[in-house]
Structures are given as structure tokens and as C-alpha cells.
C-alpha positions in Angstrom: -7.9 -25.4 -24.6 -5.3 -28.1 -23.8 -3.6 -28.0 -20.4 0.0 -26.9 -20.4 2.7 -29.5 -20.1 4.0 -30.1 -16.6 7.3 -28.2 -16.0 10.0 -29.7 -13.9 13.1 -28.2 -12.2 16.3 -28.4 -14.2 17.7 -31.9 -13.7 21.0 -31.0 -15.3 22.7 -27.7 -16.2 21.5 -25.9 -19.4 21.9 -22.5 -21.0 25.2 -21.1 -19.8 25.3 -17.3 -20.0 28.9 -17.3 -21.1 28.2 -19.1 -24.4 24.5 -18.7 -25.2 23.4 -15.7 -27.3 21.2 -13.7 -24.9 22.6 -10.2 -24.8 21.4 -7.9 -27.6 24.2 -5.6 -28.8 24.7 -3.0 -31.5 28.0 -3.1 -33.4 30.0 -0.2 -34.8 28.6 -0.9 -38.3 25.0 -0.4 -37.0 24.1 -4.1 -37.1 22.5 -5.8 -34.1 22.5 -9.4 -32.8 22.7 -11.3 -29.6 25.8 -12.8 -28.0 27.0 -14.4 -24.8 29.1 -12.9 -22.0 32.5 -14.2 -23.2 32.1 -12.7 -26.7 30.7 -9.5 -25.3 33.8 -8.7 -23.2 36.2 -10.0 -25.8 34.7 -7.7 -28.5 33.5 -4.8 -26.2 35.6 -2.3 -28.1 33.6 -3.1 -31.3 30.2 -2.8 -29.6 28.5 0.6 -29.4 26.1 -0.5 -26.7 23.4 -2.8 -25.6 20.4 -3.0 -28.0 17.9 -3.7 -25.2 14.6 -1.8 -25.7 13.2 -2.4 -22.2 14.3 0.5 -19.9 14.3 -1.7 -16.7 16.3 -4.5 -18.4 18.6 -2.0 -20.1 19.7 -0.6 -16.7 19.8 -4.0 -15.0 22.1 -5.5 -17.7 24.5 -2.6 -17.4 24.6 -3.1 -13.6 25.3 -6.8 -14.1 28.1 -6.1 -16.5 29.5 -3.5 -14.1 29.6 -6.0 -11.3 31.4 -8.5 -13.5 33.9 -5.8 -14.7 34.6 -4.7 -11.1 35.2 -8.2 -9.9 37.3 -9.3 -12.9 39.6 -6.2 -12.6 39.8 -6.6 -8.8 40.9 -10.2 -9.0 43.4 -9.5 -11.8 44.7 -6.0 -10.8 44.0 -5.6 -7.1 43.6 -1.9 -6.6 43.4 0.2 -9.7 43.4 4.0 -10.2 41.6 6.5 -12.3 44.7 6.6 -14.5 44.3 2.8 -15.1 40.7 3.4 -16.1 41.7 6.1 -18.4 44.3 3.9 -20.1 41.8 1.0 -20.5 39.3 3.6 -21.8 41.6 4.4 -24.7 43.4 1.0 -25.2 40.7 -1.5 -24.2 40.2 -3.8 -21.3 42.7 -6.4 -20.1 40.8 -9.3 -21.7 42.7 -12.1 -20.0 41.3 -10.8 -16.7 37.7 -11.3 -18.0 38.4 -14.7 -19.6 39.9 -15.9 -16.3 37.1 -14.5 -14.2 34.3 -15.9 -16.3 35.8 -19.3 -16.5 36.4 -19.4 -12.8 32.7 -18.8 -12.1 31.3 -20.6 -15.2 29.4 -23.1 -13.0 27.4 -20.2 -11.5 26.3 -18.9 -14.8 23.9 -21.7 -15.8 20.4 -20.3 -16.1 18.9 -23.8 -15.5 20.7 -25.7 -12.8 19.4 -28.2 -10.1 21.1 -26.4 -7.2 22.7 -23.0 -8.3 20.6 -21.5 -11.2 21.8 -18.0 -12.1 20.2 -15.2 -10.0 17.5 -17.7 -8.8 16.6 -19.7 -5.7 16.7 -23.4 -6.3 15.1 -24.1 -2.9 11.8 -22.8 -4.2 11.3 -26.1 -6.0 10.7 -27.9 -2.8 8.9 -25.2 -0.8 5.4 -26.4 0.2 4.1 -22.8 -0.1 5.2 -22.6 -3.7 3.7 -25.6 -5.3 1.5 -23.4 -7.6 3.3 -21.9 -10.5 2.8 -18.4 -11.8 3.1 -17.1 -15.4 6.5 -15.9 -16.5 5.0 -12.4 -16.7 5.2 -12.3 -12.9 8.9 -11.2 -13.5 8.2 -8.9 -16.4 7.3 -5.4 -15.3 6.2 -4.4 -18.7 3.7 -7.2 -19.1 0.2 -7.5 -17.9 -0.1 -9.8 -14.9 -1.9 -9.9 -11.6 -3.0 -6.4 -10.7 -0.5 -4.7 -13.0 -2.5 -3.9 -16.2 -0.6 -2.8 -19.3 -2.4 -1.2 -22.2 -0.5 -2.7 -25.1 0.1 -6.1 -23.6 -2.6 -8.8 -23.5 -1.0 -11.5 -21.4 -3.5 -13.7 -19.4 -2.4 -15.3 -16.2 -4.5 -18.4 -16.8 -3.0 -19.0 -20.2 0.6 -18.0 -20.0 2.6 -17.5 -23.2 5.9 -19.3 -23.7 9.1 -17.2 -24.3 12.7 -17.9 -24.9 15.2 -18.3 -22.0 16.9 -15.1 -23.1 13.8 -13.0 -23.0 12.7 -14.2 -19.5 16.2 -13.7 -18.2 16.5 -10.1 -19.2 13.0 -9.4 -17.9 13.8 -11.1 -14.6 17.0 -9.0 -14.1 15.0 -5.8 -14.8 12.3 -6.9 -12.3 14.9 -7.5 -9.5 16.1 -3.9 -9.8 12.8 -2.1 -10.3 10.2 -4.3 -8.6 7.7 -2.6 -6.3 7.3 -3.3 -2.6 4.1 -4.4 -1.0 2.1 -7.5 -0.3 3.5 -10.8 -1.6 2.1 -13.2 1.0 4.0 -16.4 0.4 6.7 -17.0 3.0 6.1 -14.2 5.5 3.1 -13.7 7.8 3.0 -10.0 7.0 3.4 -10.8 3.3 5.6 -7.8 2.7 8.3 -7.6 0.1 10.7 -4.7 -0.1 11.2 -2.6 -3.3 14.0 -3.2 -5.8 17.0 -0.9 -5.5 15.7 1.3 -8.3 12.0 1.2 -7.8 10.2 4.3 -9.1 13.4 6.1 -10.0 15.4 7.3 -13.0 18.8 5.6 -13.2 21.7 7.6 -14.7 24.4 6.1 -16.8 27.2 8.0 -18.5 27.6 6.5 -22.0 30.7 6.3 -24.1 31.2 5.7 -27.9 31.7 1.9 -27.2 30.5 -0.5 -24.6 34.0 -0.7 -23.0 34.0 3.1 -22.6 30.5 3.0 -21.0 31.6 0.4 -18.5 34.7 2.2 -17.5 32.9 5.6 -17.2 30.3 4.1 -14.8 32.7 1.8 -13.0 32.8 2.1 -9.2 36.1 2.6 -7.4 38.5 -0.3 -6.6 38.6 -1.7 -3.1 40.6 0.6 -0.8 42.9 -2.2 0.3 43.8 -5.7 -0.7 42.1 -7.3 2.3 38.8 -5.6 1.3 38.7 -7.2 -2.1 36.1 -9.7 -1.1 33.9 -7.5 1.1 31.5 -6.6 -1.7 30.5 -9.7 -3.7 27.8 -10.1 -6.5 25.1 -12.7 -6.0 26.8 -15.5 -8.0 29.9 -15.4 -5.8 27.8 -15.9 -2.6 26.3 -19.0 -1.3 22.9 -19.9 -2.9 20.0 -18.4 -1.0 18.0 -20.6 1.3 14.4 -20.2 2.3 15.5 -18.9 5.7 17.4 -16.1 3.9 14.1 -15.0 2.4 12.5 -14.3 5.7 15.6 -12.8 7.4 16.0 -9.2 8.6 16.8 -6.8 5.7 20.5 -6.0 5.3 22.4 -3.0 4.0 24.3 -3.6 0.7 28.0 -4.3 1.2 28.6 -2.1 -1.9 27.6 -1.6 -5.5 28.3 -5.3 -6.5 25.8 -6.5 -3.9 23.4 -3.7 -4.7 23.5 -4.3 -8.5 22.8 -8.0 -8.1 20.6 -8.2 -5.0 17.8 -10.8 -5.4 15.0 -8.6 -4.1 12.5 -11.3 -5.4 13.1 -15.0 -5.2 12.5 -16.6 -8.6 12.9 -20.0 -10.1 12.3 -20.5 -13.8 10.6 -23.7 -14.9 11.6 -24.6 -18.5 9.4 -26.5 -20.9 10.2 -30.3 -21.2 12.7 -30.8 -24.0 13.6 -27.2 -24.7 14.8 -24.0 -23.1 11.6 -22.0 -23.2 9.7 -20.8 -20.2 6.1 -20.1 -19.5 5.9 -20.4 -15.7 8.0 -19.6 -12.7 8.0 -19.8 -8.9 8.2 -16.3 -7.3 8.0 -15.0 -3.8 9.6 -12.5 -1.4 13.3 -12.2 -1.9 16.4 -11.0 0.0 15.4 -7.5 1.2 17.6 -4.5 0.6 17.9 -2.1 3.5 18.5 1.5 2.3 20.8 4.0 4.0 20.6 7.7 3.1 24.4 7.9 3.6 25.0 5.0 1.1 22.7 6.0 -1.7 22.4 4.1 -5.0 25.2 5.3 -7.3 22.9 5.7 -10.3 20.3 7.8 -8.5 20.3 11.6 -8.2 18.4 13.2 -5.2 16.7 16.4 -4.3 16.0 17.6 -0.8 12.5 16.9 0.3 10.6 18.1 3.3 12.3 15.7 5.7 14.5 13.4 3.6 16.3 13.1 0.2 14.0 12.1 -2.6 15.2 10.3 -5.7 14.9 11.7 -9.2 12.0 9.9 -10.9 10.1 10.0 -14.1 6.8 11.8 -14.0 4.1 11.3 -16.6 3.9 14.2 -19.0 7.1 15.8 -17.7 10.3 15.7 -19.8 13.3 14.9 -17.7 15.4 17.8 -19.0 13.4 20.0 -16.6 15.3 18.2 -13.8 18.7 18.7 -15.3 19.9 20.4 -12.1 19.9 16.9 -10.5 22.6 15.8 -13.0 25.0 18.7 -12.3 27.5 19.4 -9.6 26.0 21.1 -6.6 27.7 23.3 -3.9 27.6 22.0 -0.3 24.2 22.4 1.2 22.4 22.5 -2.1 18.9 21.0 -2.7 20.3 18.6 -5.3 22.6 15.7 -4.9 24.0 14.3 -8.2 24.5 10.6 -8.8 27.9 9.3 -7.7 28.3 7.6 -11.0 28.7 11.0 -12.6 31.7 11.9 -10.4 33.3 8.6 -11.3 32.9 9.4 -15.0 34.4 12.8 -14.4 37.3 11.4 -12.5 38.1 9.2 -15.5 37.9 12.1 -17.9 40.1 14.3 -15.8 42.7 11.5 -15.5 42.6 11.1 -19.3 42.9 14.8 -20.0 39.5 14.9 -21.7 38.3 18.1 -20.0 36.6 19.4 -23.1 34.8 16.3 -24.2 31.0 16.2 -24.4 29.4 13.6 -22.1 26.3 11.6 -23.1 24.0 10.6 -20.3 21.4 7.9 -20.6 18.6 8.1 -18.1 16.3 5.1 -17.9 13.8 3.6 -15.5 10.1 3.3 -14.7 7.5 5.6 -13.1 5.2 3.9 -10.6 2.4 4.7 -8.3 1.9 2.5 -5.2 3.2 -0.5 -7.0 1.4 0.1 -10.3 3.9 0.6 -13.2 2.8 3.7 -15.1 5.5 4.0 -17.8 9.0 3.0 -18.7 11.3 5.5 -20.4 14.8 6.2 -21.8 16.1 9.7 -22.4 19.5 10.8 -23.5 21.4 14.1 -23.0 24.7 15.5 -24.2 26.3 17.6 -21.5 29.3 19.7 -22.3 32.1 18.7 -19.9 32.2 22.2 -18.4 28.8 21.6 -16.9 30.0 18.6 -15.0 33.2 20.1 -13.5 32.3 23.6 -12.3 29.6 24.2 -9.7 29.4 27.9 -10.7 28.9 27.0 -14.4 26.2 24.5 -13.4 24.6 27.2 -11.2 24.2 29.5 -14.2 22.4 26.7 -16.1 20.2 26.2 -13.1 19.3 29.8 -13.1 18.2 29.7 -16.7 16.2 26.6 -16.2 14.5 28.1 -13.2 13.5 31.0 -15.4 11.7 28.6 -17.7 9.8 27.1 -14.7 8.9 30.5 -13.3 7.5 31.7 -16.6 5.6 28.5 -17.1 4.0 28.9 -13.6 2.9 32.4 -14.4 1.7 31.4 -17.8 -0.5 28.7 -16.4 -2.0 31.0 -13.8 -2.9 33.5 -16.5 -4.3 30.9 -18.8 -6.4 29.5 -15.9 -7.8 33.0 -15.4 -8.6 33.2 -19.1 -10.5 29.9 -19.1 -12.3 30.9 -15.9 -13.4 34.2 -17.4 -15.0 32.3 -20.3 -17.3 30.4 -17.9 -20.8 31.6 -17.0 -20.2 32.2 -13.3 -16.5 33.1 -13.5 -16.4 34.5 -9.9 -17.3 31.1 -8.3 -14.9 28.7 -6.7 -16.1 26.0 -9.0 -15.4 28.0 -12.1 -11.8 28.7 -11.0 -11.3 25.0 -10.4 -12.7 24.2 -13.8 -10.3 26.8 -15.3 -7.3 25.2 -13.6 -8.3 21.7 -14.7 -8.8 22.8 -18.3 -5.3 24.2 -18.5 -3.8 21.2 -16.7 -5.0 18.8 -19.4 -4.7 21.2 -22.3 -1.9 21.9 -24.8 -0.3 24.8 -23.0 2.4 23.0 -21.0 3.3 20.4 -23.7 3.6 23.2 -26.3 5.7 25.4 -24.0 8.2 22.8 -22.9 8.5 21.2 -26.4 9.5 24.6 -27.8 11.8 25.4 -24.9 13.6 22.1 -25.3 14.7 23.1 -28.8 16.9 25.8 -27.3 18.4 23.6 -24.6 21.5 22.3 -26.4 22.6 25.8 -27.5 22.0 27.1 -23.9 24.2 24.3 -22.4 27.0 24.9 -24.9 27.0 28.7 -24.3 26.9 28.3 -20.5 29.7 25.7 -20.6 31.8 28.0 -22.7 31.3 30.9 -20.2 29.4 33.1 -22.7 26.7 34.0 -20.2 25.4 37.1 -22.1 24.8 35.0 -25.2 23.2 32.3 -23.1 20.8 34.7 -21.5 19.8 36.4 -24.8 19.2 33.2 -26.7 17.3 31.5 -23.8 15.1 34.6 -23.4 14.3 34.5 -27.1 13.5 30.8 -26.8 11.2 31.3 -23.8 9.5 34.3 -25.6 8.7 32.1 -28.6 7.7 29.2 -26.3 5.3 31.3 -24.4 3.7 32.8 -27.5 3.1 29.3 -29.0 1.7 28.0 -25.8 -0.6 30.9 -25.3 -1.9 30.6 -28.9 -2.5 26.8 -28.3 -4.5 27.6 -25.1 -6.6 30.3 -26.9 -7.4 27.9 -29.8 -8.6 25.3 -27.3 -10.9 28.0 -25.7 -12.7 28.4 -29.0 -14.3 31.3 -31.0 -17.4 32.0 -28.8 -18.2 35.5 -27.7 -17.3 34.5 -24.1 -14.0 33.1 -25.2 -13.1 36.2 -27.2 -14.0 38.4 -24.2 -11.9 36.3 -21.9 -8.9 36.5 -24.2 -9.3 40.3 -24.6 -9.3 40.6 -20.8 -6.0 38.7 -20.4 -4.0 39.5 -23.5 -2.5 42.7 -22.1 -1.3 40.8 -19.0 0.2 38.1 -21.3 2.1 40.7 -23.3 3.3 42.3 -20.1 4.6 38.9 -18.9 6.7 38.2 -22.0 7.8 41.8 -22.8 11.1 41.5 -20.8 12.0 38.4 -22.9 11.4 40.1 -26.3 14.7 39.6 -28.2 16.6 42.4 -29.8 16.3 42.3 -33.7 19.9 41.0 -34.1 19.3 38.4 -31.3 16.2 37.2 -33.0 17.9 36.9 -36.3 20.7 34.8 -34.9 18.7 32.7 -32.5 19.7 29.1 -33.3 17.2 26.4 -34.2 18.3 23.3 -32.4 16.9 19.8 -32.7 15.4 18.5 -29.5 17.2 15.9 -27.4 16.5 12.3 -28.1 13.8 10.6 -26.2 12.1 7.2 -26.3 9.2 6.0 -24.2 7.9 2.6 -23.9 
């Protein structure tokens, strides 16, 4: 195998993000291609959204675009209101503001630059501790690298692949937002690097019919006063990071623009000689982000834990719709705290008189365990507007969803008993543990929640419309059917042996007693809607 070509720092600027095609977009006609920042904002009303398949990069790109949008409007408009956002939502962005802003900061949007490369630290090129290069997959959370194995990726650290500048840029931005904390051991004696702003969490983004609508729905408020306009700056409007900045005490974010662009890892891309492809990078500890419970990430929802608020996160094998209460308004003192971005979206809708509009929510991110990335995922929900505006309406939906969780818990306990009774020594502690384990890895839970999810859209519409009687009847019928299917799946797994048949006979009566209160009336059963499940994509 031939040795890779030596890569050198950028001697002159190359690959400007304003002009180069690096942002994948989907147009209103369904076609997709990649464009630069100038074209993206100029044609944002004709773009349905970003066509980025990686969940970390998908979120990070939106946060980057939101920071640009906020700064462009701030410098052009000063302080704006929700009424202004509602007007732009229907009429389009003031494009001259974005053209002026991007041209003003054009010099900071060079991906390869000798002193100010975009979202990178040029000082790493001369750091004695960083003379050894790492594969570009060091900044790709969904690639195999170091101690982060990925089943369907076969990257090898000793023989790094070469990728386009656009690919590594999008991966790097996703890494800065979702990177894990833990040992880095390059510049600091303790070798500790803090987590990205969204590590091991599910980021929530209200989504419009076009990209401009999405950006305005999720846009954070304008500065409260003119003299506060420059208090919260994105990374490219700040002085380039020095090595001393990478070992400094962690700081609180000055606001969303800082948070959305904080360089939590210091990276320097090294392009191949003669082209704009990358195979290796410098990477080390970055500028740490200090978290404050009173200034939570706007895209995160929280639940009350034992002693602190805990972020909504993806859990392997658990559909996110089961945590829908986290996306709904909560009364004071409740155990859930919805994401601030949802209240900003609702403020815009109220200002525009769109009280009855359905809201699409995109939830994306990564599940991790002690720094190991387990899965990346994107899920989408359509919420009737009534669920986002009235706490009492949201409380009704919470009650119905809790019924599903309570029934599932009792169903699992009964199935565990059935599996235990089929074992030779069913009264032993070991048999009970085996019974629980068999149910935990079996089809009961997936079958139950897959069927329950089919009734979720109808439940939300009925609750939002205030038809609580119909909501309770249809949801009870859905849970009745879900429980029957799940119980049958568990019994099939148990098999046809004499011991299995005996175990089922001993538990069948208890199962029917459990679901009897949910049995639909004949007319309810006949009209119970069959609804397609919500969209979900996992990577």
C-alpha cells in the first residue's frame, strides 16, 4: 500500500461556503441538489427543506442557518417582533439583508484559509502536540474510528478514505453539536473534553412547508435593545480561537447564536494537494460549553429527574411518540419542560392568526452511552395546533398516553409470569428472572406499541378538537387491539409444548380481565379508524 500524500495547511483561501455547492436541498418539485449559502437564502421560499440524511448534520445545519438568519435580521432590522416574523413567514425573507450580511462576512466563510478557516482553529497547524494527523472520520460521529465502532461502516484509521470538502464539513458541524465528552488528552493535562451542546439528546425543530418557514418558526427572539445586538455572536464573528482558548475555563453561552456555533472540538481540515478533498485532520479539545439549568438549549425538552432536569433523548427500541408529553405545554410545576423553540413557533402562529394549523415537528439526534454512539434517528410528528396552545388539552393527551404505558407495564408483568410458569422450577428466583428477560427481548413490546401508534394521529385530532369522549373510546379500542396482538405474539414465542399450553391456560383469564374494560362497544369497533403510523427514519 502506497503512503498517503503529505497534506499541508491551506496557503490561500479555497472553497467559500457562500458560492460552493455543499448544502443538500429538496425543491418544491421534489428534486434534490446541493447549493451554496447565497443561493439557499435567495431561493429559500422554493426549497422544502434540507436533504441531509445524517441526523446530527441535519440538526447542526439548521442551527447554523438559524444563527445566520438571526444575525442578518438583527443587523438589517434591529429589533423585530412576532408580527414581523409572521409577515416574513407569508411573504418571504428580506433578501437584501442576507445578501448584505453574507458579503460582509465572506472572508470568514472560507473552509480552507491560512488564518481563519470556517469553524476551525488555524493555530493547530503549528501546535507541537498536534503534529500527528488523524483520519477525517475523527469528526464523523456515524463513521467507525478510534473506539467508536459502527456496524455498517468499515473505515480504518490507518488507511483513511478521502472525501469531498462538502461531506467532511457537514460531518464536522454535526460532530461539534453532538460530540461526547471524555478523554481527549492532547492539550490538557486532565485530557478532558466537554460534551457538545446536544450530546445524547433529541433536538426538536418545528418544520414549515418551505425552508424559510422552518427558519422563521424556529428563530429565537430579537435582542431586547439596540445596545444588546452584539452580545450574542456566532463563531465566525468572533476572533479566531487560539491555543490558549482551548485550555481556558468553560464559559456559559452568550445566547443561541453562540450555542449553535460553539466549537466544542478544535478541528483543522488538511486538504489533499491540488484539490479540495480531505482524508486527514487535526483534532483536539475545543472551547468548552458550560451548561446552566436556567439557560437550557432551546431545542431540548426536559423531564424532572431525581435531582435535576433530564433531557429528552432517544432510547434504543423505544419510539419517541411515547414521550410526546415532553413536546406539549405543561402547567407550572409539571414534570415536563417543553423546548423553548416550540413556544417561539407558537408565538409566530398566533401573530399570523394560524391558530388551527397543524404543526410538523422534526425530532433528530443521537443516542449514546458513555461516549459510544448507539444510533442516530429522525422522527416526525404532526401536532394539531390545539395541543400546543392549551395546557388542559395537552393534559388530556398525557392521560391517554399514560394509559398506554400503564397497560403495557401490566401486560409485561403478566407475560413474564406466563413465561416463568412454563419453566421447570417456576417458583425459583432464577426462573422469574428468566421469564422477565424473555419478555424484555421478545415481540410483546414492539408489537404492542406498533399497533398503538396507528391510533395516535386520530387520538391527537380528537383531543385537540375537544371531543374527549370519542378520543377515549377510540384509544381504548386501539389499546384493546394492541394488547391482544401483543399477547398473541408472546404466546407464539412460548411455543406449543405442554408446559407452554399449561402456562397460557393459567394466565389467560387474567389477561382477559386486564383488557375487558377496554373492550369497545360494537358501534365504536365498527368506526374505529385505521390510521397510518407516523413517519420514522433511523440511521
